Structure formats: structure tokens, C-alpha cells
C-alpha positions in Angstrom: 52.9 -37.4 54.0 54.6 -34.2 55.1 58.2 -33.1 54.9 59.1 -29.9 56.7 62.4 -28.0 56.6 63.2 -25.7 59.6 65.8 -23.4 58.2 68.2 -20.7 59.4 67.7 -17.0 58.3 68.2 -16.5 54.6 67.8 -13.5 52.2 64.6 -15.0 50.8 62.2 -18.0 51.4 64.2 -20.3 49.1 67.7 -18.9 49.6 68.1 -18.8 45.9 68.9 -15.1 45.7 71.7 -12.7 46.2 75.1 -12.5 44.5 76.2 -16.0 45.5 73.8 -18.9 45.5 74.4 -21.8 47.8 74.5 -25.0 45.7 73.0 -27.0 48.6 69.9 -24.8 48.3 69.7 -25.2 44.6 69.9 -29.0 45.0 67.2 -28.9 47.7 64.9 -26.9 45.5 65.4 -29.4 42.7 64.7 -32.3 45.0 61.6 -30.7 46.4 60.2 -30.2 42.8 61.1 -33.7 41.9 59.3 -35.1 45.0 56.2 -33.0 44.3 56.0 -34.5 40.8 56.7 -38.1 41.8 54.5 -38.1 44.9 51.5 -35.9 44.1 50.0 -36.2 47.6 53.1 -35.1 49.5 53.1 -31.8 51.4 56.4 -30.0 51.6 56.9 -26.9 53.8 59.9 -24.7 54.5 60.0 -22.5 57.6 62.6 -19.8 58.2 63.3 -19.1 61.8 63.2 -15.3 61.2 59.9 -15.5 59.3 57.9 -18.2 61.0 59.4 -18.6 64.6 56.2 -20.1 66.0 56.5 -23.1 63.6 59.7 -23.9 65.4 57.9 -24.0 68.8 55.0 -26.2 67.4 57.2 -29.2 67.0 58.6 -30.2 70.5 61.6 -32.1 69.0 62.6 -29.2 66.8 62.2 -26.7 69.7 64.3 -28.8 72.0 67.1 -29.1 69.3 67.1 -25.3 69.0 67.2 -24.9 72.7 70.1 -27.4 73.1 72.2 -26.6 70.0 71.1 -23.2 68.9 71.5 -22.2 65.3 74.0 -25.0 64.8 71.1 -27.5 64.7 69.7 -25.8 61.5 68.5 -26.9 59.1 66.3 -29.5 60.7 64.1 -31.8 58.6 61.0 -33.6 59.8 59.0 -36.3 58.1 55.4 -36.6 59.4 56.6 -34.6 62.4 59.5 -36.8 63.3 63.0 -35.4 63.0 65.0 -37.2 60.3 68.0 -34.9 59.8 69.8 -32.2 61.9 72.5 -29.7 60.8 72.2 -30.4 57.1 69.6 -31.1 54.4 68.7 -34.7 53.6 69.6 -36.1 50.2 66.9 -37.0 47.7 67.6 -40.7 48.5 67.1 -40.2 52.2 63.8 -38.5 51.6 62.6 -41.1 49.2 63.6 -43.9 51.6 61.4 -42.3 54.3 58.5 -41.8 51.8 58.7 -45.5 50.7 59.0 -46.7 54.3 55.8 -44.8 55.2 54.0 -46.3 52.2 54.8 -49.8 53.5 53.4 -49.0 56.9 50.0 -47.8 55.7 
């Protein structure tokens, strides 16, 4: 299982720096840590467009969204390579639902 976040430019890899911290990024970081503990086999990656631009080209769906919508599409979240959320981060519940659905399909 793999969740990937394709993110806009930020001041640091987590976005949890600077004078004002975005609460959405704080929550995302908490959710990622929770998922890693609850699902030990899960792989979670975050890519910033300014730091890892080639990662955005590797996934055709992500690349097409960027071409069509530009930075408005960011962040984009994929689960096992499939786009599951565009323009905002998924909630913990949305990510867990995808994880549980994939477990039933195995």
C-alpha cells in the first residue's frame, strides 16, 4: 500500500515551519504518523513540485492534472498510483477507507 502526496511549493518538506503554520499541514502530519503506526506496512511519500518535479511526471494522471489545472490542482493525493483527491488533502477517514477497501480486495 502506498499513499503519495504531490504538493505545491512550501518553505520546507513538511510545511511545518515559518512564522505561521498552516493547520491543514499540522493535521496532515498527525494523520500520516497515525497511519504509519496503525498500518505498519504502509508507505507514505510526500513530493514537493519544486524539490521533486520528476515525480510529478512519473504518474500520468498527476501530470495531466497539472497540465490541465496548473497549481490549482495541488495538492494531489494518490493511493497505489490512483488519484483519490485533488486540490485539498484527504481526511484521515478518507485515507483509512481506501486502505480498508484495498485490504478487502487482496
